[in-house]
C-alpha positions in Angstrom: 22.0 41.6 -11.8 23.9 39.1 -14.5 22.4 36.5 -15.3 24.5 33.4 -14.3 23.6 35.3 -10.2 20.3 34.7 -11.4 20.5 31.2 -11.5 22.2 30.7 -8.7 19.4 32.2 -6.8 17.2 30.6 -9.0 18.9 27.3 -7.8 19.1 27.9 -4.2 15.6 29.4 -4.3 14.8 25.2 -5.4 17.2 23.8 -2.8 15.9 25.5 -0.5 12.1 24.5 -1.0 13.3 20.9 -1.5 15.5 21.1 2.2 12.5 22.5 3.3 10.8 19.6 2.1 13.7 16.5 3.8 12.9 18.0 6.8 9.3 17.4 7.5 10.3 13.8 5.5 12.1 13.7 8.2 10.3 14.2 11.1 7.7 12.6 8.8 9.6 9.3 9.8 10.3 9.6 12.9 7.2 10.3 13.9 6.5 7.2 12.1 9.1 5.2 14.1 7.8 5.8 17.3 4.5 5.3 16.0 6.0 1.9 15.5 8.0 1.8 19.2 4.4 2.5 20.0 2.7 -0.2 19.4 4.9 -2.6 20.2 4.6 -1.8 24.2 0.9 -2.0 23.6 0.4 -4.4 22.3 1.6 -6.0 25.7 -1.7 -5.8 26.8 -3.9 -7.1 23.9 -2.6 -10.9 25.9 -3.8 -12.8 28.7 -1.5 -14.8 30.7 -1.9 -17.7 28.4 -0.6 -15.8 25.4 -3.8 -15.5 23.5 -5.4 -12.5 22.4 -8.4 -11.4 24.9 -10.6 -9.9 22.3 -11.9 -11.8 19.7 -14.8 -11.8 18.6 -15.9 -14.3 15.9 -14.6 -13.5 12.5 -14.8 -13.9 8.6 -11.5 -13.7 6.9 -12.4 -12.8 2.7 -10.0 -13.6 0.1 -10.9 -13.1 -3.3 -9.4 -15.5 -5.9 -8.4 -14.5 -9.4 -6.2 -17.7 -10.8 -3.6 -18.7 -9.4 -0.7 -16.3 -7.8 2.9 -17.0 -7.0 2.4 -17.8 -4.2 -1.0 -18.7 -3.8 -1.2 -22.1 -2.1 1.7 -20.2 1.2 -1.7 -17.2 2.0 -4.0 -20.1 2.1 -1.4 -22.3 4.4 -0.9 -18.9 7.1 -5.3 -18.3 6.8 -6.2 -21.5 7.9 -3.0 -20.8 11.2 -3.5 -18.4 12.5 -3.5 -17.3 16.2 -7.5 -16.6 17.1 -10.2 -18.9 18.4 -13.0 -18.5 16.7 -12.9 -17.3 12.5 -13.8 -18.4 9.0 -12.8 -17.8 5.6 -14.1 -17.3 2.7 -13.0 -17.7 -0.9 -14.5 -16.3 -3.7 -14.1 -16.6 -7.2 -15.9 -15.6 -10.9 -16.7 -18.9 -11.7 -15.8 -22.5 -10.6 -13.8 -22.3 -14.2 -11.6 -20.0 -13.0 -8.3 -22.2 -11.5 -7.8 -20.7 -8.5 -11.2 -22.6 -7.2 -9.9 -26.1 -8.3 -6.4 -25.1 -6.6 -8.5 -23.7 -3.2 -10.5 -26.3 -3.3 -7.7 -29.0 -3.3 -5.7 -26.8 -0.5 -8.8 -27.1 1.3 -9.9 -30.6 1.1 -8.8 -32.1 4.9 -9.2 -28.8 6.7 -11.5 -28.8 9.8 -10.8 -24.6 9.7 -15.3 -24.1 8.6 -14.4 -22.4 5.7 -16.8 -21.7 1.9 -15.7 -21.4 -2.5 -17.9 -18.6 -3.1 -18.6 -18.7 -6.8 -19.5 -15.2 -7.3 -20.2 -15.2 -11.4 -19.0 -11.6 -14.3 -18.6 -8.5 -12.9 -20.5 -6.2 -15.4 -20.3 -2.6 -13.7 -18.4 -2.4 -10.5 -13.9 -4.1 -10.3 -14.4 -8.2 -10.7 -12.9 -7.4 -7.2 -15.8 -5.8 -5.6 -17.9 -8.5 -6.9 -16.4 -10.9 -5.3 -16.4 -9.5 -1.5 -19.6 -8.6 -2.5 -20.9 -12.0 -2.8 -18.8 -13.5 -0.1 -21.2 -10.6 2.3 -24.1 -12.5 1.7 -23.0 -15.7 2.8 -21.7 -14.2 6.0 -24.2 -15.6 9.3 -25.4 -12.9 11.5 -23.4 -14.7 14.5 -20.1 -13.3 13.0 -19.5 -10.0 14.5 -15.7 -9.2 12.1 -15.2 -8.9 8.9 -11.3 -9.3 7.7 -10.4 -8.4 4.3 -7.1 -9.9 3.0 -5.7 -10.5 -0.7 -4.8 -13.3 -2.4 -0.6 -12.1 -2.6 -0.4 -11.4 0.6 1.6 -13.6 3.4 0.7 -12.6 7.2 2.0 -13.7 10.6 0.6 -16.0 12.3 -1.0 -12.8 14.8 -1.9 -11.3 12.1 -6.2 -11.9 12.2 -5.8 -10.7 16.1 -3.9 -7.6 15.8 -5.5 -6.6 13.0 -8.8 -6.9 15.5 -8.2 -5.9 18.2 -8.2 -1.8 17.3 -12.1 -2.2 16.6 -12.9 -2.6 20.6 -13.0 1.1 20.4 -16.5 1.9 19.2 -14.4 5.5 17.1 -12.5 3.2 14.6 -14.2 2.4 11.3 -12.2 0.1 10.2 -8.5 -1.1 11.6 -6.0 -1.6 8.6 -2.1 -3.2 7.8 -0.7 -2.5 4.6 1.6 -4.5 2.1 5.8 -4.6 1.7 6.6 -5.6 -1.5 10.3 -8.0 -1.3 12.8 -7.2 -3.5 14.0 -10.1 -3.7 13.7 -12.0 -7.2 15.0 -9.7 -9.3 15.3 -5.6 -10.7 11.7 -6.3 -11.0 11.1 -7.0 -7.6 13.2 -4.4 -6.4 12.0 -2.0 -8.0 8.3 -3.1 -6.7 9.6 -2.7 -3.6 11.7 0.7 -3.7 7.9 2.0 -5.4 5.8 0.6 -2.4 7.8 1.6 0.4 7.6 5.4 0.5 3.6 5.3 0.3 4.5 3.3 4.2 5.2 6.8 6.1 1.9 8.0 6.0 -0.7 5.7 7.8 0.5 6.8 10.9 -1.2 9.7 10.9 -5.1 9.3 11.5 -5.5 12.2 9.4 -4.2 11.0 6.3 -4.3 7.3 7.1 -6.4 4.8 4.4 -7.7 1.1 4.6 -5.8 -1.3 1.9 -7.8 -3.7 1.0 -5.4 -6.9 1.3 -5.0 -6.1 5.0 -8.4 -4.3 7.0 -11.2 -5.0 9.3 -14.4 -4.0 10.1 -17.0 -5.0 11.7 -20.3 -6.0 10.0 -22.8 -4.1 11.5 -20.9 -1.3 10.6 -20.1 -2.0 6.9 -23.8 -3.2 6.3 -24.2 0.4 8.7 -21.9 2.8 6.8 -23.2 1.8 3.0 -20.7 0.0 2.0 -22.5 -2.1 -0.2 -23.5 1.3 -2.2 -20.5 2.6 -2.5 -19.1 -0.7 -4.0 -22.2 -1.4 -5.6 -20.4 0.4 -9.5 -17.2 0.6 -8.1 -13.2 -0.2 -9.0 -11.1 0.1 -6.2 -12.5 -1.4 -2.9 -10.6 0.4 -0.6 -10.7 3.3 -1.5 -14.5 3.0 -1.2 -14.3 1.9 2.0 -12.0 5.5 3.2 -14.7 7.2 1.9 -17.6 5.5 4.0 -16.0 5.9 7.0 -14.7 9.6 6.8 -17.9 10.6 5.1 -19.2 9.1 8.7 -16.5 11.1 10.6 -14.7 7.6 12.0 -11.6 6.5 12.4 -9.0 4.3 10.4 -6.0 2.6 12.6 -3.0 1.8 10.9 -2.2 -1.5 12.5 1.8 -1.8 12.5 2.1 -5.9 13.7 -1.0 -6.3 10.9 1.5 -5.6 7.8 1.7 -8.4 4.9 4.5 -9.4 3.3 4.3 -10.0 -0.8 7.0 -12.3 -2.7 5.8 -13.3 -5.6 7.7 -12.5 -8.8 7.0 -10.0 -11.3 8.3 -8.0 -14.4 9.3 -4.6 -15.1 6.3 -4.3 -17.3 4.0 -5.8 -14.9 5.4 -3.9 -12.0 5.1 -0.9 -14.7 1.4 -2.1 -15.4 0.4 -1.9 -11.8 1.8 0.9 -10.2 0.0 3.4 -12.9 -2.7 1.4 -11.3 -2.8 2.1 -8.5 -2.2 5.8 -8.8 -4.7 6.0 -11.4 -7.2 5.5 -8.8 -5.6 7.3 -6.4 -5.9 10.3 -9.0 -9.7 9.2 -9.9 -10.4 8.9 -6.4 -8.4 11.3 -4.4 -6.4 13.8 -6.8 -5.7 15.9 -4.4 -3.4 13.4 -2.8 -1.8 12.5 -6.7 -1.3 16.4 -6.6 0.1 16.5 -3.6 2.4 13.7 -4.8 3.4 14.7 -8.0 4.3 18.3 -6.2 6.4 16.4 -3.7 8.4 14.9 -5.8 8.6 17.0 -9.2 10.3 19.7 -6.1 13.0 16.8 -4.6 13.7 16.2 -9.2 13.8 20.1 -9.8 15.9 20.7 -6.6 18.1 18.1 -7.3 18.4 18.2 -10.5 19.1 22.2 -10.7 22.4 21.4 -8.4 23.4 19.0 -10.0 23.4 21.0 -13.4 25.0 24.2 -11.7 28.2 21.9 -10.9 28.2 19.9 -14.4 28.5 23.8 -15.8 31.1 24.9 -13.7 33.1 22.1 -13.6 33.1 22.3 -17.7 34.3 25.9 -16.8 31.1 27.5 -18.1 31.0 29.7 -14.8 33.2 32.6 -13.1 34.0 30.4 -10.6 34.3 26.7 -10.2 34.0 26.7 -5.8 30.2 27.2 -6.7 30.9 24.1 -9.0 31.6 22.0 -5.6 29.1 23.9 -3.6 26.4 23.1 -5.8 27.1 18.7 -6.2 27.6 19.5 -1.3 23.9 20.9 -2.1 22.5 18.0 -4.0 24.1 15.3 -2.6 22.7 16.8 1.1 18.4 16.6 -1.1 20.1 12.8 -1.1 21.0 12.2 1.7 17.8 13.8 3.2 15.9 11.2 1.6 18.5 8.4 2.2 18.1 9.0 6.3 14.3 8.6 5.6 14.6 5.3 4.3 16.4 4.2 7.0 14.0 4.8 10.3 11.8 3.6 7.7 13.8 0.3 7.3 14.0 0.6 11.5 10.8 0.6 12.4 9.6 -2.2 9.4 12.4 -4.4 11.3 10.5 -3.3 14.4 7.3 -5.8 13.2 8.0 -7.4 10.0 11.0 -9.2 11.3 13.3 -12.0 9.0 10.6 -11.1 6.8 12.6 -8.2 6.0 15.5 -9.5 4.0 18.7 -7.4 2.6 17.7 -7.1 -0.5 14.5 -5.1 0.7 17.0 -2.5 2.9 19.6 -2.3 -0.6 16.8 -1.6 -3.1 14.4 1.2 0.0 18.0 2.9 0.9 20.5 2.8 -1.9 17.0 3.5 -4.8 16.7 6.5 -3.2 19.8 7.9 -3.0 19.5 7.1 -7.3 16.7 6.7 -9.1 13.6 6.8 -6.5 12.6 10.4 -8.2 12.5 9.7 -11.4 10.9 6.4 -10.5 8.3 7.5 -9.0 7.9 11.0 -11.8 7.9 8.8 -14.1 4.9 6.4 -13.2 3.3 9.4 -11.7 3.1 11.3 -15.4 2.3 8.2 -16.9 -1.3 7.9 -14.4 -2.5 11.3 -15.5 -2.2 9.9 -19.8 -5.5 7.7 -19.1 -8.2 6.3 -16.6 -8.1 2.8 -18.5 -6.1 -0.2 -17.4 -6.2 -3.3 -17.1 -6.5 -5.4 -14.3 -6.0 -8.9 -14.0 -7.5 -10.1 -17.9 -10.2 -7.2 -17.2 -9.6 -4.1 -18.9 -11.7 -0.8 -16.6 -11.5 2.4 -17.4 -13.0 3.8 -13.7 -15.0 7.4 -15.2 -15.1 8.5 -10.9 -15.3 6.4 -7.4 -18.1 5.5 -7.9 -17.9 4.7 -11.5 -16.9 2.0 -13.6 -16.5 0.7 -16.9 -16.0 -3.4 -17.8 -14.0 -2.4 -20.7 -13.2 -5.4 -21.9 -12.5 -9.5 -21.0 -8.8 -10.5 -22.1 -9.5 -14.0 -21.4 
């Protein structure tokens, strides 16, 4: 076997592995879409003859705040307009000097809806977000059956709360969760954020791999304490990672609710997006290293398989091989890998349209689909490699070092 044939054989093997991986991802995309269709069909049983949710236990929504997000006012308004009978809102801040405190106080001054502004103080051994959440939990009355956590940049639909709470009727469900969808509107950085974030949505339908997302999660108050969440959060950085671990340890299910997806349309910059994505991936690497390694291998297989095919195609067209035909075959092989990714993105968009409807924009579609065809592989690979360098990052003007899921160092405050 000469060197040229050996190279072709290696490239063929790489391509076959990537194709197999792509085919599996297509199957996952089909299952993801079916999950959404089933959720929509099953939703009819959640409403009574008047169009109200049948299951509406008294609920508390907790939103931790730090700084005034671009759409914070819109988020606060949406939370006040939920189609749900009995719920209160707790807004948690690190101090009264936080600009968000004065802003929320002003926006809620004339509310009829029950609400409280909670001042948590400065965190010293855990993330400020968890510190705020724990302070708010101490203010939840015993009459509140359900606790719902939401992020300050979330833009929930008016039925979001009812849909998110509904699965908690099942005692086997430890928590119900939605997820975020970042809008691509607002420029290149927003588009890249949409593209990067979209890739993680298609695993949520699988109960074996589902995880809590802290920006849209509901849990029974008594279950929060019975699974030991205060202990899991005590010196931790990531609220949702720790809740996922606690629920798994208790042998309970995490139920993903498609109708509890929330959009987020805050503008971003390239630097802010990279810092955000790197932080999220560091949390995954430290908290669930097997998931990080799986993601890295998945991306590497696609990138290397496609790059190898393109390299052979270019070499053949440059006359460096014994046949130009092999170049066209290699080029077609590279295109086939890209099309597998595009097909998955297209199915994801169809699924998201079922629940997000007009909130899903054309920019979201083109960034997800065309971005998958062009830059997705290199973007994911670069961000994964950046997250392997250190365990330190800045989050809301505080530098942290995530030693383990249960051990967090507050390194310094930048402001």
